[in-house]
VMD Tcl script that builds the backbone (N, CA, C; Angstrom):
set m [mol new atoms 264]
animate dup $m
set s [atomselect $m all]
$s set {name element resname resid chain x y z} {
  {N N MET 1 A 27.164 47.178 20.838}
  {CA C MET 1 A 27.743 45.935 20.383}
  {C C MET 1 A 29.224 45.904 20.709}
  {N N GLU 2 A 29.669 44.733 20.965}
  {CA C GLU 2 A 31.092 44.573 21.253}
  {C C GLU 2 A 31.873 44.501 19.956}
  {N N GLY 3 A 33.146 44.689 20.093}
  {CA C GLY 3 A 34.014 44.668 18.919}
  {C C GLY 3 A 34.085 43.303 18.268}
  {N N SER 4 A 34.026 42.224 19.043}
  {CA C SER 4 A 34.124 40.880 18.460}
  {C C SER 4 A 32.870 40.536 17.643}
  {N N VAL 5 A 31.709 41.035 18.077}
  {CA C VAL 5 A 30.480 40.791 17.327}
  {C C VAL 5 A 30.535 41.535 15.997}
  {N N LEU 6 A 31.009 42.773 16.025}
  {CA C LEU 6 A 31.141 43.538 14.781}
  {C C LEU 6 A 32.149 42.883 13.842}
  {N N ALA 7 A 33.222 42.348 14.391}
  {CA C ALA 7 A 34.229 41.680 13.565}
  {C C ALA 7 A 33.644 40.433 12.911}
  {N N ARG 8 A 32.823 39.683 13.645}
  {CA C ARG 8 A 32.190 38.492 13.080}
  {C C ARG 8 A 31.212 38.874 11.970}
  {N N ILE 9 A 30.426 39.906 12.190}
  {CA C ILE 9 A 29.481 40.360 11.170}
  {C C ILE 9 A 30.229 40.805 9.916}
  {N N ALA 10 A 31.319 41.548 10.112}
  {CA C ALA 10 A 32.119 42.006 8.973}
  {C C ALA 10 A 32.718 40.818 8.221}
  {N N ALA 11 A 33.166 39.797 8.950}
  {CA C ALA 11 A 33.742 38.613 8.314}
  {C C ALA 11 A 32.676 37.871 7.504}
  {N N ILE 12 A 31.471 37.754 8.046}
  {CA C ILE 12 A 30.388 37.074 7.339}
  {C C ILE 12 A 30.014 37.839 6.072}
  {N N VAL 13 A 29.928 39.162 6.167}
  {CA C VAL 13 A 29.612 39.983 5.000}
  {C C VAL 13 A 30.712 39.844 3.953}
  {N N PHE 14 A 31.969 39.839 4.378}
  {CA C PHE 14 A 33.093 39.701 3.456}
  {C C PHE 14 A 33.030 38.349 2.729}
  {N N VAL 15 A 32.754 37.270 3.456}
  {CA C VAL 15 A 32.675 35.940 2.848}
  {C C VAL 15 A 31.505 35.886 1.864}
  {N N ALA 16 A 30.368 36.471 2.221}
  {CA C ALA 16 A 29.217 36.477 1.327}
  {C C ALA 16 A 29.525 37.226 0.029}
  {N N ILE 17 A 30.215 38.353 0.137}
  {CA C ILE 17 A 30.591 39.116 -1.060}
  {C C ILE 17 A 31.585 38.328 -1.900}
  {N N ALA 18 A 32.536 37.657 -1.254}
  {CA C ALA 18 A 33.530 36.867 -1.985}
  {C C ALA 18 A 32.863 35.714 -2.734}
  {N N ILE 19 A 31.912 35.041 -2.106}
  {CA C ILE 19 A 31.214 33.939 -2.765}
  {C C ILE 19 A 30.398 34.459 -3.943}
  {N N THR 20 A 29.726 35.581 -3.766}
  {CA C THR 20 A 28.943 36.172 -4.851}
  {C C THR 20 A 29.834 36.551 -6.025}
  {N N ALA 21 A 30.978 37.159 -5.733}
  {CA C ALA 21 A 31.901 37.546 -6.804}
  {C C ALA 21 A 32.426 36.314 -7.538}
  {N N ALA 22 A 32.711 35.246 -6.809}
  {CA C ALA 22 A 33.200 34.019 -7.442}
  {C C ALA 22 A 32.128 33.414 -8.348}
  {N N LEU 23 A 30.886 33.416 -7.901}
  {CA C LEU 23 A 29.811 32.872 -8.725}
  {C C LEU 23 A 29.590 33.697 -9.984}
  {N N VAL 24 A 29.687 35.006 -9.874}
  {CA C VAL 24 A 29.538 35.868 -11.047}
  {C C VAL 24 A 30.674 35.614 -12.030}
  {N N GLU 25 A 31.870 35.465 -11.523}
  {CA C GLU 25 A 33.028 35.224 -12.390}
  {C C GLU 25 A 32.929 33.869 -13.082}
  {N N MET 26 A 32.367 32.874 -12.407}
  {CA C MET 26 A 32.218 31.547 -13.019}
  {C C MET 26 A 31.208 31.584 -14.157}
  {N N GLY 27 A 30.331 32.564 -14.164}
  {CA C GLY 27 A 29.325 32.673 -15.209}
  {C C GLY 27 A 29.799 33.425 -16.431}
  {N N ARG 28 A 31.062 33.688 -16.532}
  {CA C ARG 28 A 31.611 34.415 -17.680}
  {C C ARG 28 A 32.548 33.508 -18.468}
  {N N ASP 29 A 32.671 33.794 -19.780}
  {CA C ASP 29 A 33.614 33.025 -20.587}
  {C C ASP 29 A 35.000 33.667 -20.504}
  {N N LYS 30 A 35.934 33.183 -21.302}
  {CA C LYS 30 A 37.327 33.651 -21.236}
  {C C LYS 30 A 37.469 35.126 -21.600}
  {N N ALA 31 A 36.603 35.631 -22.484}
  {CA C ALA 31 A 36.694 37.025 -22.905}
  {C C ALA 31 A 36.049 37.975 -21.902}
  {N N GLY 32 A 35.447 37.449 -20.860}
  {CA C GLY 32 A 34.836 38.294 -19.849}
  {C C GLY 32 A 33.392 38.637 -20.135}
  {N N GLN 33 A 32.847 38.068 -21.194}
  {CA C GLN 33 A 31.456 38.312 -21.525}
  {C C GLN 33 A 30.576 37.327 -20.771}
  {N N ALA 34 A 29.408 37.772 -20.412}
  {CA C ALA 34 A 28.473 36.883 -19.741}
  {C C ALA 34 A 28.064 35.774 -20.710}
  {N N VAL 35 A 28.028 34.567 -20.228}
  {CA C VAL 35 A 27.660 33.430 -21.057}
  {C C VAL 35 A 26.147 33.419 -21.228}
  {N N ARG 36 A 25.720 33.347 -22.474}
  {CA C ARG 36 A 24.285 33.308 -22.745}
  {C C ARG 36 A 23.807 31.865 -22.637}
  {N N PRO 37 A 22.665 31.670 -22.046}
  {CA C PRO 37 A 22.156 30.303 -21.947}
  {C C PRO 37 A 21.788 29.752 -23.323}
  {N N THR 38 A 21.962 28.458 -23.490}
  {CA C THR 38 A 21.628 27.807 -24.742}
  {C C THR 38 A 20.122 27.656 -24.839}
  {N N VAL 39 A 19.597 28.021 -25.985}
  {CA C VAL 39 A 18.156 27.911 -26.209}
  {C C VAL 39 A 17.884 26.527 -26.772}
  {N N LEU 40 A 17.054 25.779 -26.085}
  {CA C LEU 40 A 16.698 24.448 -26.550}
  {C C LEU 40 A 15.464 24.542 -27.423}
  {N N VAL 41 A 15.516 23.858 -28.545}
  {CA C VAL 41 A 14.390 23.843 -29.466}
  {C C VAL 41 A 13.614 22.552 -29.228}
  {N N ALA 42 A 12.329 22.686 -29.065}
  {CA C ALA 42 A 11.493 21.501 -28.836}
  {C C ALA 42 A 11.477 20.650 -30.096}
  {N N PRO 43 A 11.596 19.337 -29.937}
  {CA C PRO 43 A 11.550 18.477 -31.110}
  {C C PRO 43 A 10.148 18.473 -31.719}
  {N N GLU 44 A 10.110 18.148 -32.998}
  {CA C GLU 44 A 8.814 18.084 -33.664}
  {C C GLU 44 A 8.005 16.938 -33.066}
  {N N PRO 45 A 6.689 17.122 -32.962}
  {CA C PRO 45 A 5.870 16.055 -32.390}
  {C C PRO 45 A 5.924 14.797 -33.248}
  {N N ASP 46 A 5.991 13.657 -32.593}
  {CA C ASP 46 A 6.076 12.376 -33.278}
  {C C ASP 46 A 4.661 11.834 -33.510}
  {N N PRO 47 A 4.256 11.617 -34.778}
  {CA C PRO 47 A 2.910 11.100 -35.019}
  {C C PRO 47 A 2.709 9.701 -34.415}
  {N N LEU 48 A 3.780 8.932 -34.310}
  {CA C LEU 48 A 3.675 7.610 -33.703}
  {C C LEU 48 A 3.258 7.728 -32.243}
  {N N ARG 49 A 3.767 8.743 -31.576}
  {CA C ARG 49 A 3.426 8.960 -30.165}
  {C C ARG 49 A 1.931 9.247 -30.002}
  {N N ALA 50 A 1.373 10.038 -30.925}
  {CA C ALA 50 A -0.056 10.340 -30.868}
  {C C ALA 50 A -0.884 9.076 -31.081}
  {N N GLU 51 A -0.449 8.227 -31.990}
  {CA C GLU 51 A -1.156 6.973 -32.231}
  {C C GLU 51 A -1.048 6.041 -31.021}
  {N N GLN 52 A 0.106 6.039 -30.367}
  {CA C GLN 52 A 0.259 5.227 -29.157}
  {C C GLN 52 A -0.726 5.681 -28.084}
  {N N ARG 53 A -0.888 6.983 -27.940}
  {CA C ARG 53 A -1.849 7.514 -26.972}
  {C C ARG 53 A -3.271 7.095 -27.325}
  {N N ARG 54 A -3.599 7.153 -28.626}
  {CA C ARG 54 A -4.937 6.760 -29.059}
  {C C ARG 54 A -5.192 5.294 -28.731}
  {N N CYS 55 A -4.217 4.455 -28.999}
  {CA C CYS 55 A -4.370 3.028 -28.709}
  {C C CYS 55 A -4.467 2.783 -27.202}
  {N N GLN 56 A -3.750 3.571 -26.441}
  {CA C GLN 56 A -3.814 3.436 -24.986}
  {C C GLN 56 A -5.222 3.761 -24.489}
  {N N GLU 57 A -5.832 4.756 -25.088}
  {CA C GLU 57 A -7.180 5.156 -24.675}
  {C C GLU 57 A -8.234 4.128 -25.093}
  {N N LEU 58 A -7.947 3.330 -26.127}
  {CA C LEU 58 A -8.899 2.310 -26.561}
  {C C LEU 58 A -9.007 1.174 -25.547}
  {N N GLY 59 A -7.957 0.962 -24.788}
  {CA C GLY 59 A -7.968 -0.116 -23.795}
  {C C GLY 59 A -7.876 -1.476 -24.462}
  {N N GLU 60 A -8.728 -2.422 -24.024}
  {CA C GLU 60 A -8.685 -3.790 -24.552}
  {C C GLU 60 A -9.064 -3.855 -26.032}
  {N N ALA 61 A -9.846 -2.918 -26.496}
  {CA C ALA 61 A -10.252 -2.916 -27.901}
  {C C ALA 61 A -9.050 -2.714 -28.827}
  {N N ALA 62 A -7.987 -2.155 -28.319}
  {CA C ALA 62 A -6.795 -1.914 -29.138}
  {C C ALA 62 A -6.138 -3.220 -29.577}
  {N N ALA 63 A -6.354 -4.294 -28.825}
  {CA C ALA 63 A -5.742 -5.578 -29.166}
  {C C ALA 63 A -6.295 -6.142 -30.474}
  {N N SER 64 A -7.488 -5.719 -30.869}
  {CA C SER 64 A -8.065 -6.202 -32.124}
  {C C SER 64 A -8.101 -5.116 -33.203}
  {N N ASP 65 A -7.545 -3.954 -32.906}
  {CA C ASP 65 A -7.530 -2.846 -33.866}
  {C C ASP 65 A -6.290 -2.970 -34.757}
  {N N PRO 66 A -6.472 -3.099 -36.086}
  {CA C PRO 66 A -5.311 -3.275 -36.972}
  {C C PRO 66 A -4.342 -2.078 -36.944}
  {N N ASP 67 A -4.883 -0.870 -36.777}
  {CA C ASP 67 A -4.002 0.299 -36.714}
  {C C ASP 67 A -3.112 0.240 -35.475}
  {N N CYS 68 A -3.675 -0.182 -34.352}
  {CA C CYS 68 A -2.883 -0.279 -33.122}
  {C C CYS 68 A -1.831 -1.377 -33.229}
  {N N LEU 69 A -2.196 -2.468 -33.883}
  {CA C LEU 69 A -1.217 -3.543 -34.083}
  {C C LEU 69 A -0.039 -3.038 -34.918}
  {N N ALA 70 A -0.333 -2.223 -35.928}
  {CA C ALA 70 A 0.733 -1.652 -36.759}
  {C C ALA 70 A 1.581 -0.662 -35.963}
  {N N VAL 71 A 0.920 0.120 -35.099}
  {CA C VAL 71 A 1.652 1.076 -34.263}
  {C C VAL 71 A 2.591 0.337 -33.316}
  {N N TRP 72 A 2.103 -0.731 -32.723}
  {CA C TRP 72 A 2.931 -1.495 -31.802}
  {C C TRP 72 A 4.107 -2.158 -32.518}
  {N N ALA 73 A 3.866 -2.613 -33.757}
  {CA C ALA 73 A 4.955 -3.201 -34.535}
  {C C ALA 73 A 6.022 -2.147 -34.848}
  {N N GLU 74 A 5.578 -0.955 -35.218}
  {CA C GLU 74 A 6.530 0.137 -35.498}
  {C C GLU 74 A 7.300 0.523 -34.235}
  {N N THR 75 A 6.595 0.590 -33.116}
  {CA C THR 75 A 7.250 0.926 -31.846}
  {C C THR 75 A 8.296 -0.118 -31.493}
  {N N ARG 76 A 7.942 -1.376 -31.640}
  {CA C ARG 76 A 8.866 -2.471 -31.341}
  {C C ARG 76 A 10.098 -2.395 -32.251}
  {N N ASP 77 A 9.876 -2.133 -33.536}
  {CA C ASP 77 A 10.996 -2.055 -34.469}
  {C C ASP 77 A 11.911 -0.874 -34.164}
  {N N ARG 78 A 11.324 0.252 -33.789}
  {CA C ARG 78 A 12.156 1.405 -33.404}
  {C C ARG 78 A 12.992 1.077 -32.177}
  {N N PHE 79 A 12.363 0.431 -31.206}
  {CA C PHE 79 A 13.077 0.093 -29.978}
  {C C PHE 79 A 14.229 -0.865 -30.258}
  {N N LEU 80 A 13.997 -1.839 -31.122}
  {CA C LEU 80 A 15.017 -2.834 -31.427}
  {C C LEU 80 A 15.997 -2.361 -32.493}
  {N N GLY 81 A 15.742 -1.195 -33.089}
  {CA C GLY 81 A 16.658 -0.644 -34.084}
  {C C GLY 81 A 16.529 -1.300 -35.442}
  {N N ARG 82 A 15.382 -1.865 -35.724}
  {CA C ARG 82 A 15.155 -2.506 -37.020}
  {C C ARG 82 A 14.696 -1.478 -38.036}
  {N N ASP 83 A 15.000 -1.754 -39.309}
  {CA C ASP 83 A 14.579 -0.890 -40.398}
  {C C ASP 83 A 13.295 -1.455 -40.989}
  {N N ARG 84 A 12.217 -0.670 -40.981}
  {CA C ARG 84 A 10.900 -1.136 -41.448}
  {C C ARG 84 A 10.828 -1.211 -42.974}
  {N N THR 85 A 11.791 -0.660 -43.694}
  {CA C THR 85 A 11.720 -0.654 -45.160}
  {C C THR 85 A 12.128 -1.985 -45.766}
  {N N GLY 86 A 12.565 -2.929 -44.963}
  {CA C GLY 86 A 12.916 -4.242 -45.497}
  {C C GLY 86 A 14.403 -4.542 -45.364}
  {N N GLY 87 A 15.265 -3.544 -45.427}
  {CA C GLY 87 A 16.701 -3.774 -45.288}
  {C C GLY 87 A 17.154 -3.524 -43.880}
  {N N GLU 88 A 18.077 -4.322 -43.413}
  {CA C GLU 88 A 18.584 -4.144 -42.035}
  {C C GLU 88 A 19.700 -3.127 -42.014}
}
mol reanalyze $m
mol bondsrecalc $m
mol representation Tube
mol addrep $m
């Protein structure tokens, strides 16, 4: 190998090491400790969502089902930000 090819390989290796070191350093906080990822907690299942799925599976029959009509009213009120207890 020629000297210029070796110099290019060395330069590429040096840049790769520098980028790796920079990425590792960005993953640390001010005290030098590795930052731990935040653990996300799954929200509790929404019973309204389960009822919406049930009504969806009923198809056209859901239009005459009183429970589905109530579910749709609750969904609409949640979307519009209305309070179902009577007070706005």
